[in-house]
N, C-alpha and C positions, 0 to 999 in steps of 0.2 A: 504492498499502499505506497509507503514511501516514497517508491519511486513515482508512484501518480501526484502525490501530494506536492513536494519540490514545483513542478515547473505550476504546476497551479498559485502555489506562494510565491510566488516570484510574480509571478504575471500581478497578483494582489497589490506585491508591495510598489511595482510601476506602475499601476493605478490609483495608491494612494490611496486603499481599501486596508482598514484595520479587520475587518472580520466580514467575512462573506457567509449568508445563510442559503443556504442550500432547498431548497422545497421541494425539486421536481423528483419521485422516484425513481425516476429511470437513472440519472442523473447520481442517485443517493446508490440506489445497486450497483452500475460501473464502479464507483468510486470505494463501496465499502463492502460488495456484496451481500445490503442487509436486504431482505425478500416481503415484510412484509407492509401493512399497506397503510402504516402513517410513522411516520418519521420528518426529523431535520435533521439537516447537519450544520455546525461553527467551526468553521476555515478559519482558524488561527495561525501565526504565525509559530505558534508555541500549544502545545496541545488543543489538537481542533477535538470536536465531541461529537456525537451521534445520540441525536433525544428520539424514544419513542416512549410508548406506554406500558402500563401492565402488561395487558393481551401476549406483548413478544419481550419480557423480561429472557426466558428461556432462549430461546429463538435469537434473540442477539447475543447471545453467550456462543454459541456452535456457530453463526453466519461469521459474526467482523470477529478479525482477529487484525491487531494494530490500530485501533482508537477505541478512546474509553467511550463507555456508553454511559446516558442516561435515563432513569424511566422517570419523567414528570409523573407530575401528582395533580397539574392544572393545567390552562391553558401551554403553546408554544408560550409565548410571551413572555405569561408571569414567571415561567420557569427561569427563561434569560436573566428578568431583570432581581429574580428569590435568591439565582440562584449568582448571580455576580457574573455568569460570566462573558458577558460583554469587553468586548477590551480595544481599547482605541476612543473613536469618537466617531469613525466614518464605515459605518457599515451597506455593504452591498447585497441585494435583492435580485430574485432572476424577476425582470419587469416582467417576459411572456409569458409566468409559471403563477406568478402570486395577482391574487385576487384583488378588487380592490377593498373587499371589506380586510384583508387581512392585513394589507399595506396600511388602511386606516389607523388598524387596529395597531398594528405595530409603531407609530406614527406618533401612537396616544400612549403608549406605554414606557417608548421610548425613545420618551422625549428630548432625552441629553444624549442623545446620537442620530447625525445625520443619515437618512438613510437612501440610498443609493438606488437608483437602479440602471439596471447593467443590462444587457441584451445579449442571446450566444457567446458567453462569458466560455464555459465548458465545448465549444463545437468542436474548434481545432482542435484539442486534446482526445477527443472521441473518436472524430474522425479515422485516424490510425492506430490500428488495431495489434498488438501483445499477440507473441505466440498461445496462450491461454485464449482470449477472445475468437483467432481465428479458429484453434482447435477445435469449442467449443460450436462457431458455428456450423464448421465441417460435417460435426455429426450431429447436427440439428436439420443439413440437406439431406445427411445418410437416413435418418430415422421417416422425413419424409419421402425419399424417396425408395422406403422399402412399404413404405403404404402406400403408393402409388400401385406399384409391381400390384402388390393384394388386390387393388379395387378396381384394376381393370376387369379382372375378370367378372367383376360382380355387374358391372352395367349391362343390361338385356333390357328388351321392351317390358318388362313386365316390375321396374323398380323406376323410380323418381331423382330426380336432384336433391332433397332434401334426403331420403334411401342414402344416399352416397353421401351426401355434406356428415352425414353423421357418424356413417363408418368409418373415415379419415378425423376424428375428434378420439375418436372410439380406438381408432388403431393406435393413432399420434400417443398416445398416453398407455398404452398397452406396449411399445416400444421405448421406451424410457425417457418421452418426452415430460416437461410440467404442463402444457399445458398448449391450444394453437396458438399462432403467432398473430393470428387474424382472423375470421368468420369464412371459412372453407369457402369461393367462389366454385360454383359447379352449378354451369349453365349452357344447355343444348337448344338448338334451331334456331328462331330467331334472338333469342334469348341472349346465344352468343355476344350478340351485337352488342348485349349493357358491359362495361368492362367489371365494373362492380354489382354485377348483380346480385339475389341474393335468391337461394337457391327457393323455387319451383317444386311444385304437386303433381304437376302431369307428367306422364309416363313415357322415355325415351322413345322418341321413332326412330329408327332405318332411317337411313339416308343423311343424317345431322351431323352435324359439327358440335362439340361438348368441348368446350371450354373449362377447363378446371386447373383452379389457382389456389394451395395451396401452401403450410410452412408453422412451425410449432417451436417453441422455447424447448432449449438446453441449458442446463446449468448459467439462464438468465440470460442467454444470446438467441437472437432471433432467424429465422429462416424463410426462404421464400423462392418459392417455384411456378413458371406456369408451364404444363403444354397442353396444347388441343387434338383432341383424337376424331376420328369418326367413329358413329357405329356404321356401322355396312357402308358400304362405296359410294367415298363423299361425293356431288356434284363437281360438274368441270370447271364450271368458277370457284366453289371454295378448294379444288387444290389449286387455281392458281396464287388466290392471296396466302393461301397454307404456307405457296414456294417462295413469296415474293419475300413474305412475313420471317421467316425461317433465313435467305439465305439475307437481307437486312442486320437481322439479329447477329450473322453472324459478322457480318461485317465489322459491326460495334465490337466484336467482339477481336479479329483479328487486327482494328484498326485502336485501340486504347491503350495510351501510353502515360508514364508518371507524371505531374504535372501538366497534365492537359485537361481544358478546362472543359466543364461538363455542359455547356453548348456549344462544345465545336463538337463534341461524339456524337450530341444528341442532330445536331445539321449533318451530320453526313449520313448516320444513319436515314434521320428523316427526307435525306437528298433525297437517298433512292427511292424510297420508297414515294414519293412525289415523280420521279422520274419515269416511272411505272406506272402513273396516273391513278396514285392512291392516296396522294396527300393530306386531301379533305375527312379521309379517315380515318387519320392517325390523328387524333387530337390530344392524347396525354403527353409529361414528359418521357424519356428514353429510359428514366431510369434513380432509383434512391439510393443513398448509404444505407446499410443494415450495420444492426449493435446487438442492445440492449433492445431498443424500438426495433418494428420493424420498418418504420421510415425515420431516417432520419441525413444528417449532413453524409457526405455532399450529395448533392440535386441533382440531376441532367435533364436540363430542359432547357425550353430557346429563351429564360428570362434570365435563366442559373449564373451568377459568378461563381461558383464554389468550383475550386479547384480539385483534381483528382490523386492527392498526393499518394506516395505510396505507403502498400501495408492497408492501404482505404478497401474495403469491403463494400459495393452498390452491383444493384440491378443492374440486370443491360434486358428490356419488354420492350422492344415493338410490337403494334397490333393494326391489323385492317378490320375496323367492323366498317359491315354494311349494315344498316339500320332494316329490320324487315327479316330478311336473312339470313345472313354468320356472321361471325366475329374471326379475329384468330389471333392472340398471345403468346406470343412464346420467352420465358424469361428462365435465367441461368440466373444466382447469384457470383459474384468474383470476387477473386481478390487483385490487389495491383502487387506487382513486382517487378522488378526491376527491367527485366526483357517487354510486361507489358503484363495481361490479365489471365487467372488462370480461374475456371470454373469448380467452382464445388460440385455441380451435377451432372451426371449420366445417365440419364436417362434419354434412348435414342430423340431425334427431331425430325424423323422423318415422320410423315404420318404415319400412323396407328389406327389399323381399320381394323374395327372386333366381328 
């Protein structure tokens, strides 16, 4: 943990921040390993502290090593004041996470402390993954791939999208995941043209495409992958957009390099799809970072100014969606290495026709 704390404390010093109140549970998980649903961390030059309540008194002992914990009896703000835990005169808060109510409460309780809203303080540190983080995400991806292999034989005209989504969630846990990283997307026929469709109750019909987007959490870290398959023989137009999407996705994998702007890679892949006449049918960004959250920095999109640093982990997921007909998305999570990216997923990208 000390390796993770040192650069944070250095940045705090550069910003003349004496104490940093961390309220984002994802950052707390990343920083300390604590997975409870209620916690705060006070980052301080000497003796940083994790605060939680009685429900997690034992859990915090098991999960957190290297940071002292405090079990609160009142509100977090009252605990900070009553325990004398604040140092200095300037305390930073995560402005993208703290509610107006909590900020007001802090201002009233900590009237002798200047509260400094700071945006995106942790992004640059979370973007570059260490070996443990990469290994955890590789294992999460491996679990989801096993699940994908197990559910494909279950798809038939006798079952529904909801049935398959439920199997995904069940099998993720059976194979060692903490939970789904997000609600699985299982979308067939015209619904496959909805990028984030919720599973429905209609039975699968032969001759349709099925988009399956899934991921899980393993040791606090997420996976994310999408494959598009067909039940029976796919229509010719569906095959066409499938092949364009597959080629565009491979172009993204082959072209990504350390230090590349996310919007540059997005433009390259988007240009390939536009060249084939389907640019207006690819409306979302090319990808996003993955870590303790399934969507984090760096972002890959038209407007993103994010750089793709060495050891960053992100998705490459172009799609083509024809409203009322069908959609295709193919997605891998990749890690940026010296010579380019390496995908975590190995499941075929040839069109599978069940």
